[in-house]
KEKEZA-718377 format. One record per residue: residue in three letters; x, z, y of N, C-alpha, C in turn. Coordinates in steps of 0.02 Angstrom, whole numbers, plus 50000, padded with zeros to 5 digits. Layout:
<recs>
ALAXZYXZYXZY/...
</recs>
This chain:
<recs>
MET536955717353920537095713953983536445710854009/LEU536315711654075535715708754104535765701254104/ARG535195697954096535175690754099534825688554163/HIS534985682454185534645679554243533905678854231/PRO533485680354280532785678054277532785670454276/THR532255667454252532215660154251532155657554322/PRO532395651354335532325648654403531605648454426/ALA531135646854381530435646554401530185653254425/ALA530425658554394530195665154414530445667154483/ARG531005664054504531285665854568531035661654626/ALA530775655754611530695650654661530285652854721/GLY529785657054712529365658854768529585665154804/SER530125668154784530335674554812530735673754875/ASP530585677654926530975677654987531685679954975/ARG531765684554929532415687654918532765684754857/GLY532485679354828532795676554769532805681754714/ARG533385683154686533435687654629533405694854649/SER533515696554714533665703454730533045707854740/ILE532575705754783532025710354800531545711454743/PRO531255705954714530735707154664531005710454600/ARG531655709854588531925712554527532415718154540/ARG532355721454598532815726954613532725732354560/LEU533255734254530533235739554480533085746254513/SER532755750454478532675757254505533365760454512/LEU533415765154558534055768354570534335771554507/ALA533885774554468534125777954407534415772954358/VAL534035767354347534285762354300534925759154325/ALA534935757754391535535754654419536135759154411/SER536035765654419536595770354412536855770354341/LEU536405770254292536615770254222537005763954205/ILE536755758254229537095751954214537775751754248/ALA537805753954311538445753954346538945758354310/ALA538715764154286539165768654250539425765454187/ALA538995761554154539195758554090539655752554099/THR539595749154157539965742854165540505743154217/VAL540605748854248541085749254303541785747354279/ILE542115743554321542815741754308543235746854346/PRO543605751054312543965756254348544505753354393/ALA544685757154444545235755054487545865754354446/ILE546235748954459546835747554421547435749154465/ALA547885752954440548475754654479548865748354497/ALA549015747554561549395741754583550125742754568/THR550485737254569551205737754564551475741054628/PRO552065743954627552325747254687552315742654747/ALA552205745554807552115741654867552705737054881/ASP553305739154863553885735054879553995729454829/ALA553555728954778553635723854727553195717854740/ALA552765718054790552315712554805552255711654880/ALA552095705554901552045704054972551455707555005/PHE550905708254968550315711654996549865713854939/LYS549355717754955548875720354906548175717854921/VAL547795716954868547105714654873546665719454833/LEU546085720954860545585724954825545025720354802/VAL544865720554737544295716854710543725721754699/PHE543165720354731542575724754728542005720854695/SER541725723654641541225719854603540615724154585/LYS540445728854628539845732954616539215728754620/THR538745730054575538105726554577537535731654578/ALA537055730354621536455734454625535835730554606/ALA535935724454584535385720154560535655716054501/PHE535545709554501535785705454445536545706154437/ARG536755706354374537475706954360537715700754321/HIS538245697654346538535691754313539015693954257/ASP538955690654200539405692254145540105689354155/SER540205685754211540855682754225541305687354266/ILE541055693254285541445697554330542115699454299/SER542115701554238542745703654206543245697854204/ALA542995691854189543435685954188543695684554258/GLY543275685654309543495684654377544035689454399/VAL543945695854380544455700854396545115699054364/GLN545085697154300545705695354265546035689154297/ALA545635684354317545905678354349546275680154414/ILE545985684654454546305686554516546935690654503/ARG546925694854451547545698254431548085693154413/ASP547895688054374548385683054354548665679354415/LEU548215677654461548445674254522548925678654561/GLY548775685154565549215689654600549905690054568/SER549915690654502550555691054466550985684954477/ALA550655679254482551025672954489551185671254562/ASN550875674854609550945672854680551105678654726/ASP551405683854699551715689054739551215693254779/PHE550635694854748550215700054776549945704354719/SER549825710654734549575715254683548825716354693/VAL548495718454639547765718654638547525725554614/ASP547085728554653546685734154629545975731654620/ALA545625734154569544935732154557544505738354549/THR543925738354579543485744154575542765742154585/GLU542315746454560541605746054576541375752554609/ASP541835756354631541705762854662541705761854738/ALA541125762254769541065761054841541425766254882/SER541595771954852541965777054890542655774654910/ALA542875768954883543515765954903543485763454975/PHE542875762855003542795759955070542845765455123/THR543445767855132543615772255188544155768855228/SER544205770655292544705767455335545415768455307/GLY545545774555284546205776055259546385772055197/ASN545915771355151546055767755089546095760155101/LEU545645757555141545635750255153546265747955189/ALA546585752355227547155750355267547735747655226/GLN547755749255161548315746855119548215739755095/TYR547615736755107547465730155080547465724855135/LYS547715718955119547675713355165547015709655159/ALA546685710255101546035706955091545635710755040/VAL544975710355047544505713254998544065707554972/VAL544045706854907543645701654874542995704654850/PHE542425702154875541775703954849541625698954793/LEU541735701054730541685696654673540995697354641/SER540545692654657539865692454629539515699254635/THR539605702454692539205708354707538475706354716/THR538015711054707537305709754722536985716154749/GLY536485715154792536095720754817536465724854868/ASP536215730954879536505735454929537035739754895/VAL537655738254911538215741354875538615746354916/LEU538495746554982538855751255025538355755255066/ASN538505761655077538075765555122538305764655194/ASP537965767855241538105766655311538825768355330/THR539085773755304539775775855320540275770855293/GLN540155768555232540595763655201540565756855237/GLN539965755055258539895748855297540295749255362/SER540255754855396540615755655458541375755155448/ALA541615758155395542335757855380542545750655365/PHE542135747055328542315740155311542295735655372/GLN541795736655414541755732655475542365733755519/SER542575739955527543165741455567543795738355535/TYR543815738455470544385735555434544435728055448/VAL543885724355441543915717155451544035715455524/ASP543655718455569543735716955639544425718855665/GLY544735723655632545405725655651545955721355622/GLY545785716255583546285711655557546285710755482/GLY545835714055445545805713355373545445707055352/GLY545515705355287545225699255261544645700555214/TYR544155696055215543575696355170543555689855130/VAL543465690455065543345684655022542705685854983/GLY542215681454991541585681954954541555676654901/VAL541365678654840541315673954784540595674154757/HIS540295668254752539645667054722539105671854749/SER538885676754709538325680854732538525686254782/ALA539125685754809539275689754869538785687954924/ALA538485681954920537965679954969537285682954951/ASP537235686454895536615689654873536695697254881/THR537005699154936537225706054946537075708455017/GLU536875714655023536805718155088536365714255138/TYR535755712755116535295708955159535085712855221/ASN535125719255219534885723255276535455725055325/TRP536035722255314536605723755357536795717255394/SER536605716755458536695710455495537425708455500/TYR537865713255507538575711555512538815707955449/TYR538585710155392538795706955330538535699755326/GLY537935698555351537685691755353538125687155394/GLN538365689855450538825685955492539495684855455/LEU539725690055421540365689755386540355684755329/VAL539845685055286539815680555229539645673555251/GLY539275672655305539115666155333538415663855321/ALA538125665355263537435663555247537215667555186/TRP536585669455184536315673055127535985668355077/PHE536015670255014535705666654959534945666054969/ASN534675660354950533955659454951533685658554880/ASN533925653454844533705652254775534195647254743/HIS534075645654680534495640554649534105637254591/PRO534275631054577533985627754518534385629654455/ALA534235626354400534595627554338535325625654344/ILE535745628854305536455627154303536535619854281/GLN536945616054317537025608954302537645606254337/GLN537815600254319538395596954348538205594054416/ALA538665594354464538555591554530539215589254559/THR539185585354612539775582954647539885587154710/VAL540475590154714540685593854773541115589354815/ARG540945588554879541325584354924541785588654967/THR542415586854969542905590655007542945587955078/GLU542765592055126542795590055196543485591355226/ASP543805596755206544445598755234544955598855178/ARG545425594055179545935593555127546605596155152/ALA546595600255205547205603555229547205610955215/ASN546615614055212546575621155198546895622655130/ALA547245628355125547585630055062547105630555003/ALA546465631855017545975632354962545775625654934/THR545845620354973545565613854954546055608054957/ALA546665609354979547155603954988547325600454922/HIS547235603954866547405601154800546855596654773/LEU546285596354806545705592754781545655585754811/GLY545335581254775545185574754802544555575054845/ALA544335569254867543735569054909543115571354872/ASN543095570254807542515572254766542755576154705/TRP542365581154686542545585554630541905586654590/THR541895584354529541305585154486541395591254442/ARG540925595954445540975602054405540285604854392/THR540245609454345539615612754327539615619854354/ASP539065621854387539015628554414538275629954428/GLU538155635854455537485637654477537485636654553/TRP537115631654575537175629254644536665632654689/TYR536915636954732536485640754777536215636454834/ASN535585637454851535305635654916535345641954959/TYR535485641055023535575646655068535005646855119/ARG534885652755147534335653555195534475649855260/THR535105649455279535295646055341535905641755326/ASN536035636955370536625632755364537195635955405/PRO537765637355374538295640855411538725636355455/ARG538585630055458539035625355491539165627055565/SER538675629855599538765631255671539195637455683/THR539305641555632539685647755642540305648155597/ALA540395643455553540965643455507541235636355500/HIS541855635855476542165629455463542035627555391/VAL541665622155380541475620255312542045616555278/LEU542235619055220542775615955181542495611055129/GLN541915612755100541615608655048540855608655057/ASN540545603055037539815602755035539595599554971/LEU538965600654954538675597854894538325591254908/ASN538425586354864538045580154865537395581454829/GLU536865582654867536225584354836535935578654794/GLY536185572554805535965567054764536265567054694/SER536765571454683537105571554619536805576554570/TYR536305580354591535995585254547535275586454571/SER534905590354534534205591754551534135598854578/GLY533755599654631533585606254656533915608354720/GLY534325604054749534605605554815534085604654869/THR534045609354916533505609154966533755609355038/MET534425608855049534685610055116534845603555153/GLY534895597855119535115591855153535865592155163/ASP536075594355223536775596055235536885602655200/HIS537315602755148537335608355102538035611055094/PRO538285615055141538945618255132538945622655070/ILE539535623055037539605627354978540235631654982/THR540725629655022541335633655033541505633255107/TRP541665638955137541815639055209542265644955227/CYS542495644955288542925650355313542805651155388/HIS542985656755415542935657755487543325663855509/PRO543575663855571543865670055598543315675155609/GLN543475681555601542995686955614543355692155656/SER543245691855722543615696155768544365695155754/SER544735700455739545445699655722545565698155648/GLY545035698055609545095696855537544895689755518/ARG544845688655453544675682055426544175682655369/SER543755677555363543255677355310543285670755274/PHE543215671155207543195665255164542645666255113/TYR542245661155099541715661655050541655655255010/THR541545655854945541345650154904540745652054862/GLY540265647454858539675648654816539785647254743/MET540365644754725540505643354655540755649654620/GLY540805649454553541065655154516540545658854475/HIS540005655654457539475659054418539695660554346/SER540025655754315540125656354243540815658954225/ILE540875661454164541525663554138542015657754139/ALA541765651854121542205645954117542525644354184/SER542195645954240542485644554305543185647454313/TYR543275653354285543895657154298544475654954253/SER544355650254209544905647154172545015639954196/ASP544645637854247544705631154276545275631454328/GLY545815627754315546395628054359546235626254431/ALA545805621154441545635619054509545255624554546/PHE544795627854510544415633254541544865639254556/ARG545325640854511545785646354522546225644954583/THR546435638754592546835637054651546425637754714/LEU545775635954711545335636954768545295644354785/LEU545195648554735545175655854746545825658354777/LEU546385656054750547035658154775547105656354849/GLY546925650354867546975648254937546535652454982/GLY545915654054959545475658254998545745665255008/ILE546035668054955546335674754960546925674655007/ARG547355669755001547955669455043547765668255116/TYR547245664155129547015663355198546755669955225/ALA546315673355188546025679555212546565684855224/ALA547075684855182547615689855187548145687955238/LYS548055682255272548525679855323549205678055294/ALA549205676155230549825673755199549915666255211/VAL549385662955233549405655955251548915654955309/ASN549035650055351548625648955410548185642755404/ALA547635642655440547185636955440546745637355502/ASP546505631655524546025631455579545325632155548/CYS545045638155551544375639455523543855640455577/ARG543995638055637543475638255689542915633255671/PRO542295634755689541755629955676541925623155707/GLU541715617855674541885611155696541295606455688/THR541015604155743540455599455741540565594055793/GLY540265588255783540255583055833540865578455833/TYR541285578755782541885574555780541735567855746/THR542075562655770542035556055741542685554555704/THR542635552055644543225550555604543575544355629/LEU544225544955643544635539155659545035536855598/TYR545225541555556545545539855492545375545055440/ASN545115542655383545025546855324545085542455262/GLY545565537955265545675533255210545685526055233/SER545285524355284545255517555310545685516955373/THR546095511755378546505510655438546195505455484/THR545555503955476545215499455522545275502255593/GLY545485498055639545565500055709546275502455726/TRP546705502955675547395505255686547875499455682/SER548415499655723548925494455722549615497755724/GLN550095494555690550785496955690551155493755748/ALA551495497855787551935495455841552645497255823/GLY553095492355827553795493655813553945493755739/PRO554555495455721554775495155651554495500855609/GLY554615500555543554355505555498553615504755487/SER553315509755452552605509255436552365515855409/PHE551735515955389551425521555354551125519055288/THR551265522555234550895521155173550215524255179/ASN549725521455143549035523955146548785524855075/SER548785531155052548585532654984548245539454982/ASP547715540054942547355546354934547125549055002/ALA546875544555045546645546255113547185550155151/THR547815548055141548395551255172548865545855198/LEU549045546355261549555541955290550225545455287/THR550745542055262551405544955257551905540355291/SER552295543155337552755539155377553355536855335/GLN553595530955352554215528455322554555523755372/GLY555215524655378555585520355424555385521555497/GLY555625517255540555465517855611556075516155652/LEU556055517055716555605521155756554995516955776/GLY554405518955753553795515255767553215519955781/MET552625516955784552025520755800551415517155772/LEU550995520855738550335518355717549835520855768/TRP549495516155803549065518355857548365515555848/TYR547885519355874547185517555868546995513355928/ASN546935506655917546815502155973546095500155981/ALA545655503055940544945501055942544585503956003/LYS544855509356031544505512556086544975517056124/GLU544865517456190545225522356232544825528756238/TYR545175534256248544845540756257545165544156318/HIS544745547456356544975550356420544905557856424/SER544405560656395544305567856393544045569456324/TYR544465572956284544305573256213544665579056179/SER544415580656119544755585056072544945580756012/LEU545595580056001545855576355944546095581355892/LYS545855580755830546095585055777546375580855720/LEU546905583355690547195579955632547605585055592/ASP547685583555528548065587755483548735584355468/TRP549265588355466549925585455454550345589955410/ARG550825586855375551265590555330551965587455333/LEU552455591755344553155589655344553455589855274/THR553915585355262554355585955204555045587755230/GLY555265593855217555925596055241555965595955317/ASP556555594455342556675594355414556555587255440/SER555935585055438555755578355461555525578555533/ASN555355572655559555195571955630554625567155638/SER554145569055680553595564655697553255567555758/GLY552685564855777552325567655834551685563855847/ILE551265566755889550635563755910550745561355982/ILE550635554855994550755552056060550075550756092/VAL549985553156153549345552556189549485550256260/GLY548955547456292548995545856362549435539856378/PHE549385534556337549775528556352549315522456354/PRO549505517256391549105511156394549195506956331/ALA548765502056323548815497656265549505494456264/THR549845494756206550525492156202550715490856130/SER551145485956120551445484756055552155487456051/ASP552355491156102553025493856108553005501456104/PRO553245504456050553225511756044553635515356098/ASP554175512156122554565515256176554155515556240/ALA553765510356254553345510356314552825515856309/ALA552555516956249552065522356241552385529056255/MET552995530056232553345536356244553505537256318/ASN553665531756352553875532156422553295532856470/THR552695531256447552105531756490551615536956467/GLY551705539556407551275544756380551655551056363/TYR551355555356324551675561656303551635562256227/GLU552165565256199552185566556128552115574056114/VAL551625575756073551575582556046551995582655983/GLN552555586255985553075585555935552915589055870/ILE553165586055816553185589055749553905588455725/ASP554255594055720554955594055698555135601255681/ALA555365602355620555475609255598556035612655635/THR556565609055654557145612255687557405607655741/ASP557365609955803557645606355859557645611155918/THR557855608755977557825612956036557105614556052/SER557005619856091556315622456101555845617356132/ASP556105612656172555665607656202555595601356159/LYS555885601656098555855595856055555705597755983/THR555375603455974555185605555907554425606355903/THR554185608155846553465608255833553085611955888/GLY552585608655915552165611655967552375610056037/ALA552985607456046553225605756113552895599356138/ILE552835598856204552705592356236553405589356244/TYR553565584556203554255582556191554625581156256/GLY555165584956266555595584056324555335586956388/PHE554725589856387554435592456448554295599956445/GLN553995602356391553815609456390553795612056319/SER554155617656309554155620956244553475623956230/ALA553325624756167552745628756147552905636156159/ASP552385640256158552475647556153552725648856083/LEU553375649956076553685650056010553455656055969/THR553295661656001553045667355963552365665755932/ALA551925662855973551265660955947551335655355896/ARG551785650555910551875645055864552115647455796/ASP552615651755796552895654155732552385658055692/ALA551945661855726551445665755691550905661355660/ALA550785655455690550245651055667550475645655620/LEU551125644555614551405638755579551465639855504/ASN551245634955466551395634655395552045630655386/PRO552475632555339553135629455333553105622455303/PRO553665618755306553675612155274553435612555202/GLY553055607355183552755607255117552025609455116/GLN551805612955170551115615055176550785611355234/TRP550125610855231549745607355283549635611855344/ASN549625608655401549455611755465548925607455499/THR548575610455547548075606755586548235607455660/TYR548265601855694548325601655767547645600255798/GLU547505603555853547005601055901547375599455965/VAL547305593255988547585591056052546995590156099/LEU546955594556148546385594756193546595591956261/VAL546295586256280546465582956343545865583256389/GLU545965586356447545455586856498545785585356565/GLY545635579556594545985577356654546725576556639/GLU547155579656679547875579356668548135585556632/ARG547675589356603547875595356566547865593856491/LEU548395595956457548465594956385548595601656352/GLN548145603756309548225609956272548325608356198/VAL548745612256165548895611156094548715617456056/TYR548305616656004548125622055959548425620555890/LEU548755625455861549045624855794548665629555748/ASN548335626755698547935630755651547465635655688/GLY547175633055742546675636855780546945641355834/VAL547615641555843547925646055892548235641755948/LYS548085643356011548375639556066549115641056072/ILE549525635856071550255636756075550575633056133/ASN550195628856169550475625456227549915623756275/ASP550065624256339549585622656393549985619256448/PHE549915612656453550345608556494549925604456543/THR550155603756605549825599656654550295594256677/ASN550085587956673550495582356694550595582456769/ALA551215581956791551375581356863551835575456876/ASP551905571056827552345565356832551945559256853/SER552105556556912551715550956939551775544656896/ALA552285544456852552365538656808551945538956746/ARG551595544456736551205545456675550505547956693/SER550045546856647549375549756654549065550656586/LEU548765556556577548405557856515547735554256512/GLN547545550956566546905547456568546975540056549/GLN547565537956526547645530956505547315529556438/GLY547265534456395546765534056343546925532456272/TYR547505529656254547625528056184548015533656149/ILE547935533856082548275539056042548645535755985/GLY549185538955962549565536255906549935541755869/ILE550175540055809550595544555770551255540955757/GLN551795544855760552455541855758552755541755688/ASN553055536155669553515535955611554215535655640/HIS554605540955630555205542055669555815538255644/GLY555905537955578556495534455553556595535755479/SER557095532555451557245533255380557385540555363/GLY557065543055311557155549955290556685554855321/ASP556325552755373555825557155405555145555755373/GLU554905560455333554275559455298553765564655321/VAL553265562355356552725566655380552065563455360/ALA551615567355332550975564855308550415567155354/TYR549895563055359549315564555401548675563555361/ARG548195567955376547525567255347546995568555400/ASN546415565755389545795567555424545895567755500/ILE546035561955529546105561355602545405560355630/ARG545195564855675544515564555703544535566555776/ILE544015564355812544015565355885543305566955909/LYS543275570855961542635572355994542715571056069/GLU542325566456095542355565056166541985570556204/LEU542285572756259542015578356296541645576356359/GLY541745570156382541415568056444541735571356504/GLY541455569956562541685573256623542225569656660/THR542515564356630543025560556665542805553356669/THR542635550856729542375544156739542855540156782/PRO543065534256760543495530156802543175528856869/PRO543575528056923543295526756989542865520456989/PRO542345520157029541905514257031542245508457068/THR541905502757067542145496957104542095498257179/GLY542615496157216542605496957288543255494657319/ALA543315495657384543905493657420544465498657411/ILE545085496257419545675500557419546005499657487/ARG545995505057526546195504657597546885507757606/GLY547335504257642547995506857657547955512657705/ALA548315518057691548285524057734548595522857801/ALA549115518757805549465517757869549105512557912/SER548825507357881548535501857919547775502357927/GLY547445505657881546715505657881546435499257854/ARG546865494457835546635487957808546575488257732/CYS546215483357704546055483457633546505478957592/LEU546635481057530546995476857482546555470757468/ASP546845464757474546465458557480546835453157440/VAL546455448457412546765442557380546795437057433/SER547395434657445547515429757498547055423757492/GLY546725422057547546295416157550545695416557504/ALA545525422657480544975423557433545045419057372/SER545665417357355545805413057298545675416757232/GLN545455412957183545375415757115545885412657067/ALA546385409257094546885406057052547415411057029/ASN547655410056968548225414056946548805413156995/GLY549105418757013549675418657058549505419757131/ALA548855420057148548665421457217548935428257237/LEU549255428657295549595434857315549105440057342/ALA549285446257330548915451857359549225453757425/GLN548795455657472549015457257541548535462457569/ILE548625464157633548115468157666547775463957720/TRP547135465557733546735461957782546185466557806/ASP545915464857865545355468857890544815469457836/CYS544565475357827544055476457775543425472757793/ASN543145468857746542555464857761542045464957705/GLY542185468557651541705469157596541675463157551/GLY542135458257560542135452357519542325453757447/ALA542145449057402542295449957331543045450457319/ASN543445447357363544175447557354544475454257377/GLN544045458957398544275465657415543935471057372/GLN543595469057320543235473757277543625474557211/TRP543895480557202544335481957145544005487057099/THR544025485557035543725490056984544275493156942/SER544285499756940544745503256895544425503656826/THR544725500256777544445500156710544715505856668/SER544405506856610544645512056565545335510356536/SER545545504056544546215501956521546725502356577/THR546555505856631546995506956690547175500456725/GLU546735495456720546825489356758546485490256826/LEU546695486156875546335485256938546085478056938/ARG545435477256925545145470656917544805468356981/VAL544835461756991544485458557045544155452257017/TYR543575450357043543205444657018543005445456944/GLY543035451356918542835452656849543375451556797/GLY543735445656801544215443956748544935443356770/LYS545075444656834545765444256859546025451256870/CYS546675452256856546985458856863547545458756915/LEU547605464356950548185465356993548795465656949/ASP549315461656965549855460156919550525460456957/VAL551035463256924551705463056952552035456656929/SER552225452356975552455445656960553025445756909/GLY552925441856855553455441156805553635447456769/ALA553195452556772553345459156742553995462056771/GLY554135460256834554735462656866554735470156879/THR555335472856888555405479956901555815481356965/ALA556075476156996556505477057055556085478557117/ASP556365482457163556045483557227555905476857260/GLY555315476157289555135470057324554795464857280/THR554715466157214554365461457171553645460657195/ALA553435454357201552765452957227552215455257181/VAL551645456757212551045458657176550525453257188/LEU550205451057134549745445357137549165446557089/ILE548755441357078548235442057027548375437056971/TRP548135438956911548235434656852547685436356801/ASP547555431656755547075433156702547265439656668/CYS546785444056657546925450456625547165449356554/ASN547725452456535548015451356469548235457656434/GLY548125463556465548275469856433549005471956436/GLN549435467856467550145469556470550275475056522/ASN550855478356514550995484156557551085482356630/ASN551255476156646551325474356717550645473556751/GLN550105474656712549425474756741549115481656736/LYS549525486756723549275493556717549455497456780/TRP548955500956807549045504656869548735511556862/ARG549045516356894548765523056894548655525356965/LEU548035527656979547865530357044548015537757044/ASN548505539857083548735546757082548385550957135/SER548385557557123548025562057168548325562257238/ASP548955560357247549265560457313549145554057352/GLY548735549357324548565543157357549005537357338/THR549555538557303549965532957281549645529557221/ILE549855523357210549625519457152550255517057116/THR550335519257053550935517757015550845511656971/ALA551315506956977551365501456929551695504156866/ILE551295504856814551525508656755552125505156721/GLY552105498556716552645495056683553315495756718/ALA553305495756784553925496256823554075503356844/ASN553575507756840553645514656864553845514756938/LYS553505510456977553615510257049552935509957084/CYS552945511157150552325511857188552105505357220/LEU551435504457224551155499057263551325500157337/ASP551625495057368551955495857433551805489757476/LEU551925490257540551845484557586552515482357612/ALA552635475857614553285473157635553475475857703/SER554075478557707554365481257769553935486657800/GLY553495489757760553055494857787552555492257836/GLY552405485657833551975482457882551255484957880/THR550905483757937550205485757942549765480057965/ALA550045474157980549665468558007549295464757953/ASN548755461257974548425456857928548925452057896/GLY548865451057830549305446457795549935449557768/THR550065455957782550665459157754550605459157678/LYS551125456657645551095455757573551205462357535/ALA550845462957479550935468857436551525467657389/GLN551855473057372552435472757327552495479357291/ILE553005480057249553165486657220553825489057248/ARG553895495657252554515498657277554565505657249/THR555185508057244555295514857222554865519657263/CYS554525524157230554075528757264554455533157312/ASN554205533557374554555537457425554105542157465/GLY553455542057451552995546657483552765544557553/GLN552995538757578552805536557645552095533757645/ASN551795533457705551095531257711550995524057690/SER551525520057692551455513057670551335512557595/GLN551415518057560551295518157487550675522357470/LYS550275523957519549685528157506549045524257520/TRP548545525457479547935521557479547335526157467/THR546755524057491546145527757477545615522957451/ARG545165525557407544605521657382544015522457429/THR543675517057444543075517357487542495513557454/
</recs>
């Protein structure tokens, strides 16, 4: 059996182990003939859910762990309803033969293992929907084939001596890594790669370079996945030693990678950069509204009791991509609530915002992926992307203006535009629902990326469409309770209104336009009061020129439809008349 060159001997090589020590074709052929693992007859097609091909041809360094790896994958198949063929014969790479497999595992391959025709067949197979799984020195393979470099994600550069290191789990929802904690200490041969795959793949795990000697990448991904045209790719740099393949945690990682590549389980493997963590174990910035609560253990929030909502009150967001991982227990109920003003009332959040539903069985507009009560998901796309109760799923909730798109495990399943004048997706707060006794839904890794492009209106006058006069504080008073009215526009401070990110209309800096006594009846007066964050001080400027009092769900209006100086402002049921329309100047 060939042995590894020493790390010192490799350190200066551009190709690491492959170029300077490439075996002659004659020697390589003899070794391949002596060590080839023959194709193993699979169980009948109707006895397993799918088939996997394990390919372990080597044209350079050969790992003595290959046989153990093949056996481990056979064992995983036997226990998890897939059958396994194993070969080192590259002639297996024809379109006709590959068509029978859901995934092909490159198990510690090295060097140039496929000819041009075989490469073409494999590329067509993956791009047409097949799966690729690369293990360890699969990254030390096919350096002259650019497509393979894209498929594997990054090529091997070099490695230090075998040693213990800490692997950090970035994604604890993917089937390959959901069983792991935040940190995993293990011994392996830790590769440095020529490039960082983070911009083109979704990183599942990275190495803590401070936990071992010889890491050179800084940000050091070690396990990742990504879509490849209509197919899927998964790679892990671990798996050097024989001992790896008897490690239960590593075997589960391999199983998850194979099942992802074979489309037996779904995951969001799109590249992900620029997100800020809102929750990954710490609930700082979160508050519970209403009854019930969430337990917080193992960087996982789990709902109990309700009907309530845990909401992030530390900051508002207006144009963003929100991602989070969730898992149902049985036929439970929960949801992601977005686009609501600051509130301690979960019902108010539901009535002024939108819920992206999580529920295994309900009507189409109230089940997983729906905008609750408003719009069903694309159920065909949803069903194809959904992992069942007991498994993790990932949502992306994408808010841009009044448009809300929902992605489930990387697949778009809903595209909704708000047309309800009583609601706005630009109000900015987000929350997760605890629905009630017996409804258990868990959440992990809540993160957000602000997209920009949505700026609240600047300070200025608000002019009545019918009168041409400006919204004004009577007598230029700054006292609580001073009434709002219309008056000839004069540029005074009592006519300068600022739309804040909290959907307030502020005047004098610290006073808010307020519905008197939090009233909801037609004709309730509008005045100013110290800003306090309550719903009777929340207003939404609508595209049709109306201004909605969010707490009352009624329009800013003028008494008796008046247009004269001193006509008092009030709220009234929205009717579309000019007395309820305003422009910013």
